[in-house]
C-alpha positions as CSV (number, residue, x, y, z in Angstrom):
1,M,-5.0,0.6,4.3
2,R,-5.7,-2.9,5.7
3,K,-9.3,-4.1,4.9
4,K,-11.5,-6.4,6.8
5,I,-12.6,-9.1,4.4
6,V,-14.5,-12.2,4.5
7,A,-14.1,-14.4,1.4
8,G,-16.0,-17.7,0.9
9,N,-14.3,-20.3,-1.1
10,W,-17.0,-22.8,-2.5
11,K,-14.3,-25.2,-3.9
12,M,-15.8,-27.7,-6.3
13,N,-19.4,-27.8,-4.9
14,L,-22.8,-26.6,-6.0
15,E,-24.4,-27.3,-9.5
16,Y,-25.5,-23.9,-11.3
17,S,-28.9,-23.6,-9.7
18,E,-27.7,-24.4,-6.4
19,G,-25.1,-21.9,-6.6
20,I,-27.5,-19.1,-7.8
21,S,-30.0,-19.9,-4.9
22,L,-27.3,-19.9,-2.2
23,F,-25.7,-16.8,-3.5
24,S,-29.1,-14.9,-3.6
25,E,-29.7,-15.9,0.1
26,I,-26.1,-14.6,1.1
27,V,-26.6,-11.3,-0.9
28,N,-29.9,-10.6,0.8
29,M,-28.8,-11.3,4.2
30,V,-25.5,-9.4,3.9
31,R,-27.6,-6.3,2.6
32,D,-29.8,-6.7,5.6
33,E,-27.3,-7.6,8.4
34,K,-23.8,-6.2,7.5
35,K,-23.4,-2.9,9.4
36,G,-19.6,-2.4,9.3
37,D,-17.2,-1.8,6.3
38,Q,-16.2,-5.2,5.7
39,T,-15.7,-6.5,2.1
40,V,-17.4,-9.7,1.5
41,V,-16.3,-12.1,-1.3
42,I,-17.5,-15.3,-3.0
43,C,-15.1,-17.5,-4.8
44,S,-17.0,-19.9,-7.0
45,P,-16.6,-22.4,-9.5
46,F,-16.2,-20.8,-13.0
47,I,-19.8,-21.8,-14.0
48,H,-21.2,-19.3,-11.7
49,L,-19.0,-16.2,-12.1
50,N,-20.8,-14.2,-14.6
51,S,-24.3,-14.7,-13.0
52,L,-23.1,-14.0,-9.5
53,A,-21.3,-10.9,-10.7
54,Q,-24.6,-9.6,-11.8
55,L,-26.7,-10.8,-8.8
56,G,-24.0,-9.4,-6.3
57,N,-24.6,-5.8,-7.4
58,G,-21.6,-4.6,-5.4
59,V,-23.0,-5.9,-2.1
60,V,-20.9,-9.2,-2.5
61,K,-17.9,-9.3,-4.7
62,I,-16.8,-12.4,-6.9
63,G,-13.9,-14.2,-7.3
64,A,-12.4,-17.2,-9.2
65,Q,-10.6,-20.1,-7.5
66,N,-7.8,-20.2,-9.9
67,C,-6.4,-18.9,-13.2
68,H,-3.7,-20.1,-15.8
69,Q,-0.3,-18.3,-15.9
70,N,-0.6,-17.6,-19.5
71,E,-2.5,-15.0,-21.5
72,S,-3.9,-17.5,-23.8
73,G,-3.4,-20.5,-26.0
74,A,-3.9,-24.2,-26.4
75,Y,-4.4,-25.1,-22.8
76,T,-7.6,-27.0,-22.8
77,G,-9.8,-27.0,-19.8
78,E,-8.1,-23.8,-18.4
79,I,-9.4,-20.3,-17.9
80,S,-7.4,-17.2,-18.2
81,A,-7.4,-14.0,-16.1
82,K,-8.6,-12.1,-18.9
83,M,-11.6,-14.5,-19.1
84,I,-12.2,-14.1,-15.4
85,K,-12.2,-10.6,-15.6
86,S,-14.6,-10.4,-18.4
87,T,-17.3,-12.2,-16.3
88,G,-17.2,-9.1,-13.7
89,S,-15.1,-10.9,-11.3
90,E,-12.6,-8.7,-9.1
91,Y,-10.7,-11.4,-7.2
92,V,-9.0,-14.6,-7.7
93,L,-7.4,-17.2,-5.4
94,V,-3.9,-18.1,-6.3
95,G,-1.9,-20.9,-4.4
96,H,-4.7,-22.7,-2.3
97,S,-3.3,-25.5,-0.5
98,E,-5.3,-27.9,-2.6
99,R,-3.9,-26.5,-5.9
100,R,-0.5,-27.0,-4.4
101,Q,-1.1,-30.5,-3.2
102,Y,-3.3,-32.1,-5.9
103,F,-2.0,-30.2,-8.9
104,A,1.6,-29.7,-7.7
105,E,1.6,-26.1,-8.3
106,S,5.0,-24.5,-7.4
107,D,5.8,-21.2,-5.9
108,E,7.3,-20.1,-9.3
109,L,4.3,-21.1,-11.0
110,L,2.1,-19.3,-8.6
111,A,4.3,-16.3,-8.9
112,S,3.5,-16.2,-12.6
113,K,-0.3,-16.5,-11.8
114,T,0.0,-13.6,-9.4
115,V,1.7,-11.4,-12.0
116,I,-1.0,-12.1,-14.9
117,A,-4.0,-11.6,-12.4
118,L,-2.5,-8.3,-11.6
119,Q,-2.1,-7.3,-15.3
120,H,-5.7,-7.9,-15.7
121,N,-6.7,-5.9,-12.6
122,L,-7.9,-8.9,-10.6
123,V,-7.0,-8.9,-7.0
124,P,-4.9,-12.0,-6.0
125,I,-5.8,-13.8,-2.7
126,F,-2.5,-15.5,-2.4
127,C,-2.6,-18.5,0.0
128,I,0.3,-19.8,2.1
129,G,0.4,-22.4,4.6
130,E,2.3,-25.4,6.2
131,T,1.4,-29.2,6.5
132,L,0.9,-31.1,9.7
133,D,4.5,-32.5,9.4
134,E,6.0,-29.1,8.8
135,R,4.1,-27.8,11.9
136,N,5.3,-30.7,14.0
137,N,9.0,-30.5,12.9
138,G,9.3,-26.9,13.4
139,S,10.1,-26.1,9.8
140,Y,7.0,-24.0,9.4
141,Y,8.5,-20.5,9.6
142,H,11.0,-21.5,7.1
143,V,8.3,-22.8,4.8
144,L,6.1,-19.8,5.0
145,E,9.0,-17.5,4.5
146,T,10.0,-19.5,1.2
147,Q,6.5,-19.4,-0.2
148,L,6.5,-15.7,0.4
149,E,10.0,-15.1,-1.1
150,N,9.4,-17.2,-4.3
151,G,5.7,-16.4,-4.8
152,V,5.1,-12.8,-4.1
153,F,8.2,-11.0,-2.9
154,G,9.4,-10.6,-6.5
155,L,6.7,-7.9,-7.0
156,S,7.4,-4.3,-7.0
157,A,6.1,-2.7,-3.6
158,E,3.3,-1.1,-5.7
159,D,2.1,-4.4,-6.9
160,F,2.5,-6.1,-3.9
161,G,0.2,-3.5,-2.2
162,K,-2.6,-4.9,-4.5
163,V,-2.3,-8.5,-3.0
164,I,-4.4,-10.1,-0.2
165,L,-2.5,-12.9,1.8
166,A,-4.3,-15.7,3.4
167,Y,-2.5,-17.9,5.8
168,E,-4.3,-21.4,5.9
169,P,-2.6,-24.0,8.1
170,V,-3.0,-27.1,5.7
171,W,-3.5,-29.3,8.8
172,A,-6.6,-27.2,9.7
173,I,-8.4,-27.3,6.4
174,G,-11.3,-29.6,6.2
175,T,-10.2,-31.6,9.4
176,G,-12.2,-29.7,12.0
177,L,-9.0,-28.6,13.6
178,T,-8.3,-24.9,14.0
179,A,-5.2,-22.8,14.8
180,S,-5.7,-21.3,18.2
181,P,-6.2,-17.7,18.2
182,E,-2.6,-17.4,19.7
183,Q,-1.2,-19.6,17.1
184,A,-2.9,-17.9,14.2
185,Q,-1.7,-14.5,15.7
186,D,2.0,-15.7,16.0
187,I,1.9,-16.6,12.3
188,H,0.1,-13.5,10.9
189,A,2.6,-11.4,13.0
190,F,5.4,-13.4,11.5
191,I,4.2,-12.8,7.9
192,R,3.7,-8.9,8.5
193,A,7.4,-8.9,9.9
194,K,8.5,-10.5,6.9
195,I,6.6,-8.0,4.7
196,D,8.2,-5.1,6.8
197,A,11.7,-6.5,6.1
198,K,11.1,-6.7,2.6
199,Y,8.8,-3.6,1.6
200,G,8.9,-1.6,4.6
201,M,6.5,-1.0,7.6
202,S,4.2,1.2,5.5
203,V,3.5,-1.7,3.2
204,A,3.4,-4.3,6.0
205,D,0.8,-2.2,7.9
206,D,-1.4,-1.7,4.9
207,T,-1.5,-5.6,3.7
208,T,-4.7,-7.6,4.5
209,I,-3.9,-11.0,5.9
210,L,-6.8,-13.4,6.2
211,Y,-6.8,-16.6,8.3
212,G,-8.1,-19.7,6.5
213,G,-8.5,-22.9,8.4
214,S,-11.9,-24.2,9.8
215,C,-13.2,-20.7,10.6
216,N,-16.6,-20.8,11.7
217,P,-19.4,-18.6,13.4
218,K,-18.2,-20.0,16.9
219,N,-14.5,-19.0,16.6
220,A,-14.4,-16.2,14.2
221,A,-14.8,-13.4,16.8
222,E,-11.8,-14.6,18.7
223,L,-9.7,-15.0,15.6
224,F,-10.6,-11.7,14.1
225,A,-10.0,-9.9,17.2
226,Q,-6.3,-10.7,17.0
227,H,-4.2,-7.6,16.0
228,D,-2.6,-9.2,12.6
229,I,-5.8,-11.0,11.4
230,D,-7.9,-8.9,9.0
231,G,-10.7,-11.6,8.2
232,G,-11.1,-15.0,6.9
233,L,-10.9,-17.2,3.8
234,I,-13.9,-19.5,4.5
235,G,-14.4,-23.0,3.3
236,G,-17.2,-25.2,4.5
237,A,-19.0,-22.5,6.3
238,S,-19.4,-20.5,3.2
239,L,-21.8,-23.1,1.8
240,K,-24.3,-22.4,4.4
241,S,-25.7,-18.9,4.2
242,R,-26.5,-18.5,7.8
243,D,-23.0,-19.7,9.0
244,F,-21.3,-17.5,6.4
245,V,-23.1,-14.3,7.2
246,D,-22.7,-14.8,10.9
247,I,-19.0,-14.8,10.1
248,V,-19.4,-11.5,8.1
249,K,-21.4,-10.2,10.9
250,T,-18.5,-10.6,13.4
251,F,-17.0,-7.3,12.1
252,N,-20.3,-5.2,12.8
253,S,-19.3,-4.3,16.2
C-alpha cells in the first residue's frame, strides 16, 4: 500500500547539539500537529542517528544519508548498513543526486547499496533525477528509465516492494527552482508506468514515490495533491522546524 511520507534530509549540516535541538522541536510539533497517517522521517548525519532514534520514540523515524555497499572491511571513513541498523535507524538514502555528482556513484554501485540495505532491514529511499542539460535536451525520460533499470529493477518484486522511490530533478535542488506540479506529476506517472511494465500494476500501485526538489510550505500542497506524488524528500526546509512541520501538515486534511 502506498504510504504518505515526508522525509527530511539534513545533508552535511548541524553539529551534534544543534541536531538534537532541532529534532526535539520537530518531534514535539509533529506529535501535537500531525493529524493524518503520514510517516515522518529525518535523514541526519551519522553523528546524530542513535540519539535521534531514541528521541523519536516512533513519532519521527530516522534514516541515514548513505551506506557502504559491503558488509564490513577496510573502508576507512565509511559506514555499513549493519552499523546504521544498530543505531535504531529504519531508512537510508541511496543515490541522492549529490552522491551521484560529487562522489561519482554509478547505478551499479547504487544497486549494490540497495541490496545490502534490504538485507539489513533498512528501507532504501532510492533517488533518481535528471540534470538541467538532460531536461533541456529531452533525454530525461531515457535517463530516468536507465537509472531505474540499472539501480532497482534487478530486485525481485518482493524486494522492490520494500523500496521507496524519490524523484529529484537535479536542476531544482538548492536552486530555488521547482518543477511545476504538472511537470512533477508527468514524471511520477512515467515512473509508475515503468514499474507497471516491469512488475505489474499491483506493485506499481503500491510503490511510494516522493518528490524532492525545493519543496517548501508554499508549494507542498499543490505538489502532494497530484495523483502519483506520495510525499516529499525535503532538503533546506527540513532545517527549519516550522517549515518542515508545515509540510508534514499538508497531509492533515
